[in-house]
N, C-alpha and C positions, 0 to 999 in steps of 0.2 A: 413374359414378354409379349408385347403386342404382336398380333399376326402380321401386320404390315412390317413389322421391324425383324422379322425372322429372316435371318440370311439363308440364302438358297446354298445347297451343296453343289459343288462343281466338279467336272471331269477336267483333267489336264491335257493340253496339247502335248506332242510330242517334244516340242521345243521348251514348254514349261516344265515338263518332266525331266528333260536333261539338265535345265538350269537348277532344279531342285536336286537331283542327284549329284551334280558337281559340288553342290554346298554341303551335303550331308554325308557322303560315302568315304572321301580321303583315301583314295588308291586301293580300297578294297571292295571286292564286289561280292553280291549275293550276302550281304548282311541283313540282320533282321530289320535294320532300318529302311536299306534299300528295297525289301520285300514289302514292307509297309507302305512305302511310298509308291511304289509300282501298282500295288493292289488298289490304293484308294484313288490312284490317278485314272484308273480305267472304271472304277466301280464306285458310286457314291452310296452313302447310308449302308456301310457293311457292318453286319452284327458282330459284337465283340467276340462271339465264339467262333464265328467264321474266320476272323481276322486272326485270332490266336493260332487256330488250326493251320491256316494258310500259309502264316509266316513264321511258325514255330517260336512264337514270342508268348510268354505268360503275362507279363506286365507292360501291355501296350501303352497305357497312360503314361507311365514313367519315361519310356523311351520318347514318346511324342513331346512330353513336356520338357525334357533335359537335353534330347539330343536333335529334334528336328525342328520343332517351331522356333526356337531361338536362331537358328541358321537360316531359315527360309522365311523371317519376318521381312527382310529388305526387299523380297520379291512381291510383298503384299499378299502373302498367302500364309495359311496356317491350318493345322488339322485339329479338329475339335470332335466331340461326341455329344450326342443329345439323346433323351430318352424319346423314343418312338410315340406318336401322336394317337396311334391305334390302341386299342384295347383287346385283350384276349377274351376268350369265353368266360362266361360267368363274372364279368366285370373286373377281371384282374388286368392291372397294368402289365406292360410287357416288360420282362425282367432284363432284357438285353438293351446295351446302348448302341446307338448307330454312328459310325466314324465314317467322316468325309473330309476331303478338302474344302477350304473356304476361302473367298477372297474377301480382303477388308472391304467394308461397306463404302469407302471412299472411292476405292477403285472400279466399283460397279456404278456408282451414281455420277451424274454429271456433277452434282452437288451435294455434299452431304456434310453437315455439322451437328454433332450430337448435342454440342451445347445449345444450338437453336432450339432443338425439341425440348431440352430441359428447361431453358428459358421460357418458352412458350407455356410449358406445363405450370412452371411457377407463377408466371403471369396469371394463368386462368385461375389457378388454386387460390391466390390472393384476391383476385377479383370476385371469386365466389365467396370467400370468407367475408369480404367487405359487404357483398349483398346480404348475406344472412346476418350479419351483425353491423347494421350502418352506423351505430355510435361508437364502434371501435376505433381508438385513435391509434395509428401505427407510430412507433418511435422513429423520431428523426434522425437517423443515424447513416452510417455508411450503407449498410444493408439496404435501407429505403432508398438512398441515392442510387444504388445499383439498379433497384426494381424500377425506378422512375425512368431510367434508360430504355426500359423495355417497353417503350411506347407510352410513357406518362400514366401510371396508375392513379395519381392523385387527381 
């Protein structure tokens, strides 16, 4: 993934945490789900081992995938993990994953449409292909018609 496209981990405000807990707890308190949400609301990039230990949860990804993310999706939030970008001694990649809350890209940006980026990439790839192979004839079909809409490739 490109660095400029990397989403930034976020901390939740008290109001956002209340909204999240309202959607995931269902009248019970101090559940593993609640502990995960509270810890990640206050701390970004929490290592899996620390999250497991602090929340008394063994399979964090299962709870996040099945019980948290589907319920908080309407808030434009989700929990995800990523491999750290730093390297441990002797060139070894870090073994733990880092867990955080994230906000959908659309919620962070004044304007974001992933299709626009894909269209631009495709347009540039086709233009490069045509520059490298000037005698190449592209078929005249719906695909090319769609590409023509991307600022006139022909």
